[in-house]
C-alpha positions in Angstrom: 82.3 136.9 94.6 79.0 137.5 92.8 79.5 138.0 89.1 77.3 138.1 86.0 77.4 135.2 83.6 77.0 135.4 79.8 73.3 135.8 80.1 73.5 138.7 82.5 72.3 136.7 85.6 74.2 137.0 88.8 76.0 133.9 90.0 76.9 134.1 93.7 79.7 131.6 94.2 80.1 132.6 97.8 76.7 131.2 98.8 76.6 128.4 96.2 75.9 125.0 97.7 77.1 122.1 95.6 75.4 118.9 96.9 77.2 115.6 96.8 74.7 114.3 94.1 75.4 111.3 92.1 78.5 109.2 92.7 81.3 107.0 91.4 80.1 103.4 90.8 82.6 100.5 90.6 81.1 97.7 88.5 83.7 95.0 88.7 83.3 94.6 84.9 86.6 94.9 83.1 84.8 96.3 80.0 83.4 99.2 82.1 85.2 99.4 85.5 83.6 102.6 86.6 80.8 105.0 85.7 79.3 108.1 87.4 75.7 108.3 88.2 73.4 111.3 88.1 71.2 112.5 91.1 68.5 110.1 89.9 70.8 107.1 90.0 71.1 106.8 86.2 74.4 106.5 84.2 75.9 109.7 82.9 76.3 108.7 79.3 78.7 111.4 78.0 81.2 110.4 80.7 80.8 106.7 79.9 81.6 107.4 76.2 84.7 109.3 77.2 85.9 106.5 79.5 85.5 104.0 76.6 87.8 106.2 74.5 90.3 106.2 77.4 90.1 102.4 77.6 90.7 102.1 73.9 93.8 104.2 74.2 95.2 101.7 76.8 94.5 103.7 79.9 94.2 101.4 83.0 91.2 101.2 85.3 93.0 103.3 87.9 93.2 106.2 85.3 89.6 105.8 84.4 88.7 106.1 88.1 90.8 109.2 88.6 89.2 110.8 85.5 85.7 109.8 86.7 86.2 111.5 90.1 87.4 114.8 88.4 84.4 114.8 86.0 82.0 114.0 89.0 83.1 117.2 90.6 82.4 119.1 87.4 79.0 117.6 86.8 78.0 118.2 90.5 78.9 121.9 89.9 76.8 122.1 86.7 73.9 120.4 88.4 74.1 122.9 91.3 74.1 125.9 88.9 71.5 124.3 86.7 73.5 124.5 83.4 73.5 121.4 81.2 77.0 120.1 80.5 76.5 120.6 76.7 75.7 124.3 77.2 78.6 125.2 79.5 80.7 128.1 78.4 84.0 129.6 79.5 82.2 131.5 82.3 81.1 128.2 83.9 84.5 126.7 83.5 86.1 129.8 85.0 83.7 129.7 88.0 84.2 126.0 88.5 88.0 126.5 88.8 87.5 129.4 91.1 85.0 127.4 93.2 87.5 124.5 93.5 90.2 126.8 94.7 88.2 129.0 97.2 85.1 127.2 98.3 86.8 124.2 99.9 85.9 120.5 100.1 82.2 120.0 100.7 81.3 118.0 103.8 84.8 117.0 104.7 86.0 118.3 108.1 89.7 118.5 108.4 91.7 116.4 110.9 92.9 118.0 114.1 96.6 117.4 113.3 98.8 116.1 110.6 100.3 112.7 110.9 104.0 112.0 110.0 104.1 111.0 106.3 101.0 112.9 105.3 100.5 116.4 104.0 99.0 118.8 106.5 95.2 118.7 106.4 93.4 121.4 104.5 89.8 122.4 104.0 90.5 123.3 100.4 91.4 121.2 97.4 95.1 120.9 96.7 96.4 122.9 93.6 97.3 119.6 92.0 93.7 118.4 92.4 92.4 121.6 90.8 95.0 121.3 87.9 94.0 117.7 87.4 90.3 118.6 87.2 91.0 121.3 84.7 93.0 119.0 82.5 90.4 116.2 82.6 87.5 118.5 81.8 89.4 120.0 78.9 90.1 116.5 77.5 86.5 115.5 78.1 85.2 118.5 76.0 87.9 118.0 73.4 86.7 114.5 72.9 83.0 115.5 72.5 84.0 118.5 70.3 85.7 116.1 67.9 82.7 113.7 68.1 80.2 116.5 67.5 78.3 115.6 70.7 79.2 118.6 72.8 79.4 122.4 72.6 81.1 123.8 69.5 83.7 125.6 71.7 85.7 124.0 74.4 84.7 125.8 77.7 88.2 124.9 79.1 90.4 126.7 76.6 94.2 126.7 76.4 96.2 129.6 77.7 96.4 132.7 75.6 99.4 132.5 73.3 102.4 134.7 73.9 105.9 135.1 72.8 107.5 131.6 73.1 110.1 131.3 75.8 110.2 135.0 76.5 111.5 134.6 80.0 113.1 131.2 79.7 116.1 130.4 81.8 118.8 129.2 79.4 120.1 126.8 82.1 116.8 125.1 82.4 114.7 122.8 80.2 112.1 124.3 77.8 108.6 124.1 79.2 105.5 123.1 77.2 104.3 125.8 75.1 100.7 126.2 76.4 98.6 124.8 79.2 95.0 125.3 80.3 93.9 128.9 80.7 92.3 128.2 84.2 95.0 125.7 85.3 96.7 126.9 88.5 100.5 126.7 89.0 101.5 123.6 90.8 104.8 123.5 92.7 107.0 120.5 92.2 106.8 118.2 95.2 109.9 116.3 96.4 109.0 112.7 97.1 109.3 111.7 100.8 111.0 108.6 102.0 110.1 106.8 105.3 112.9 107.4 107.8 114.8 104.1 108.7 113.8 104.3 112.4 110.1 104.7 111.5 110.3 102.0 108.9 111.7 99.6 111.5 108.8 100.4 113.8 106.3 99.9 111.0 107.8 96.6 110.0 107.8 95.3 113.6 104.1 96.1 113.8 103.1 93.9 110.8 101.0 90.9 111.9 101.8 88.2 109.4 104.6 86.7 107.2 102.6 87.7 104.2 102.6 91.3 105.2 106.3 91.2 106.0 107.0 89.7 102.6 104.9 92.3 100.8 106.5 95.3 102.6 110.0 93.8 102.1 109.4 93.5 98.3 107.9 97.0 98.0 110.8 98.6 99.8 113.5 96.6 98.0 112.1 96.6 94.4 110.5 100.0 94.2 107.5 98.4 92.5 104.1 100.1 92.6 101.6 98.6 95.0 99.3 97.4 92.3 102.2 96.0 90.3 103.4 93.7 93.1 99.9 92.7 94.0 99.4 91.4 90.4 102.3 89.0 90.5 101.6 85.3 89.9 103.3 82.4 91.5 105.6 81.8 88.6 106.8 85.4 88.7 108.8 84.8 91.9 112.2 83.3 91.3 114.1 82.9 94.6 117.1 81.3 92.8 117.7 84.4 90.7 116.4 86.7 93.4 113.9 88.2 90.9 110.2 88.9 91.0 108.4 89.7 87.7 105.8 92.4 87.6 103.6 94.0 84.9 104.2 97.7 84.6 101.3 99.9 85.3 101.6 102.2 82.2 103.3 100.3 79.5 102.0 96.9 80.6 105.5 95.6 80.0 106.6 92.5 81.8 109.8 93.2 83.8 111.8 91.2 86.3 112.9 93.2 89.4 115.8 92.3 91.8 114.6 92.0 95.4 116.4 91.6 98.7 117.1 88.2 100.1 115.0 89.0 103.2 111.9 89.5 101.0 112.3 85.9 99.7 112.8 84.5 103.2 109.5 86.1 104.3 107.8 84.9 101.1 108.9 81.3 101.7 107.6 81.4 105.3 104.2 82.7 104.0 104.0 80.1 101.3 104.8 77.3 103.8 101.9 78.5 106.0 99.5 78.4 103.0 100.8 75.1 101.5 97.9 72.9 100.5 95.3 75.6 101.4 95.5 77.7 98.2 96.0 76.8 94.5 99.7 76.7 93.6 99.6 76.7 89.8 102.1 78.9 87.9 99.3 81.3 86.9 97.6 81.5 90.3 97.9 84.8 92.3 101.0 85.0 94.6 99.2 87.0 97.3 95.9 86.0 98.9 93.8 87.0 101.9 94.6 85.5 105.2 91.0 84.3 106.0 88.8 81.8 104.2 87.8 81.9 101.4 91.4 82.7 100.3 90.7 85.4 97.6 93.3 87.3 95.7 94.6 90.2 97.7 93.2 93.5 96.4 94.7 96.9 96.7 92.2 98.2 99.3 92.9 95.2 101.6 96.7 95.8 101.3 96.2 99.5 102.0 94.2 98.8 105.2 96.9 96.4 106.3 99.5 99.1 106.1 97.1 101.6 107.7 96.9 99.4 110.7 100.6 99.3 111.0 100.7 103.1 110.7 98.0 103.5 113.4 100.1 101.5 115.8 103.0 104.0 115.6 101.0 107.1 115.0 102.1 107.7 111.4 100.3 108.2 108.1 102.7 106.8 105.4 101.2 105.3 102.3 102.1 102.2 100.3 103.5 104.6 97.6 105.9 105.9 100.3 107.6 102.5 100.2 108.3 103.0 96.5 109.8 106.5 97.3 111.9 105.0 100.0 113.3 102.3 97.7 114.1 104.9 95.1 115.9 107.1 97.6 118.0 104.2 98.9 119.1 103.2 95.4 119.7 106.7 94.2 121.9 107.5 97.2 124.1 104.4 96.5 127.3 105.8 94.8 127.9 102.4 93.2 124.5 102.3 91.5 124.2 104.5 88.3 121.1 106.6 88.1 120.2 105.0 84.8 120.0 101.6 86.6 117.6 103.2 89.1 115.5 104.5 86.2 115.2 101.0 84.8 114.2 99.5 88.1 111.6 102.1 88.7 110.2 101.9 85.2 110.5 105.6 84.5 110.2 106.7 80.9 112.2 109.8 81.5 115.4 110.2 83.5 114.1 113.5 84.8 111.5 111.6 86.9 114.3 109.5 88.5 116.5 112.6 89.2 113.9 113.8 91.7 115.3 111.2 94.1 118.8 112.8 93.9 117.5 116.0 95.4 118.0 116.0 99.2 114.8 116.0 101.3 114.0 118.7 103.8 114.9 116.3 106.6 118.3 115.6 105.1 119.0 119.3 104.7 117.9 120.2 108.2 120.1 117.4 109.7 123.1 118.5 107.7 122.6 122.2 108.6 122.2 121.4 112.3 125.4 119.4 112.1 127.1 122.4 110.5 126.0 124.6 113.4 127.3 122.1 115.9 130.7 122.0 114.2 130.8 125.8 114.2 130.2 126.0 118.0 132.9 123.5 118.8 136.3 125.0 119.8 138.7 124.6 116.9 142.0 122.8 117.6 145.1 125.0 117.9 147.1 125.3 114.7 150.0 122.9 114.7 153.6 124.1 114.9 155.4 123.9 111.6 158.4 121.6 111.3 161.8 123.2 111.8 162.8 125.1 108.7 159.2 125.9 107.4 157.6 129.3 107.7 153.9 129.3 108.8 152.9 132.0 106.2 154.4 129.8 103.4 152.4 126.8 104.5 149.3 128.9 104.7 149.7 130.0 101.1 150.2 126.4 99.9 147.5 124.5 101.9 145.2 127.2 103.3 145.3 128.9 106.7 145.6 126.3 109.5 145.1 123.3 107.2 148.7 122.1 107.4 
């Protein structure tokens, strides 16, 4: 894997060690939620400038965190090969993408076995992670190229142009014209729902009425975890059976129908905290269970669900509850797919149609049922009524179907 870079020096990626230098720093400041630090502990200024641009474009703090982690991987690589970020060329970008795909995750041993609900453990970065890093780095350099603060050529170029739609399937949608040159192909993943039997075990393992109310809302509304955690007390309307959330991307305020059970658990939780927490219309609906009763954060909710998973030996995530709700609604023949799209807050119907595709578990169960039916003895063909010829009935209704 040793190759020469643009200066003629040999870069041996096989033996390259990329230390976990620097890190992602969460500030708690809404004006600068995150920044990445260099090996000396200082702020990496070019990344902070890029994150401010993202914030100005309306990207939430979660997106800024995701972009920061991708850029942290890139900066650690440049620090290891001793190439300043502003002097990186296509050779460094190419080697970075190769290193991500082949070298594996530094310092992270894989688990002994995969838990139900989680992807099998791997020592290497997933193709989606590599693709995300390439896209983020290309956007980062495109920003500094426009600002005149980076190299004059983006080291993460677009793919070489070719004849448009040369091998396009006329029955399929037209893809985007060009993507990153070093961007790997990512297979489309089918969302996974929690089986009903497993969900019942998880729900039975929840330790409080607050947790039961949260899970019941997640699995009946399809709201994202952060959207539901941001609901205020005036956003819950038991009379109309609605709970109002703020959408993650568009920041639109949208009421979502929820199940009656969810409001029952919510009422029990509110009765337990009556007089202990502020009950104003703009106060948070969800709080911690121990004093001081702080607003419930995402990490605390995730750990609550992780404990329920550990009790049944599973590894489902909070986002799996959104997938489960989407599958339940999409499989209801009396609920139009456009209604499901509205409830989930998808901008494109294509995103919602992913829940119409059967899961691997559904296909396996249906195929095994088919094999069982094939092995069962078929009933003898009935005798035709007097005056009817069997071959004539076979021609009309199919052999043995009359």
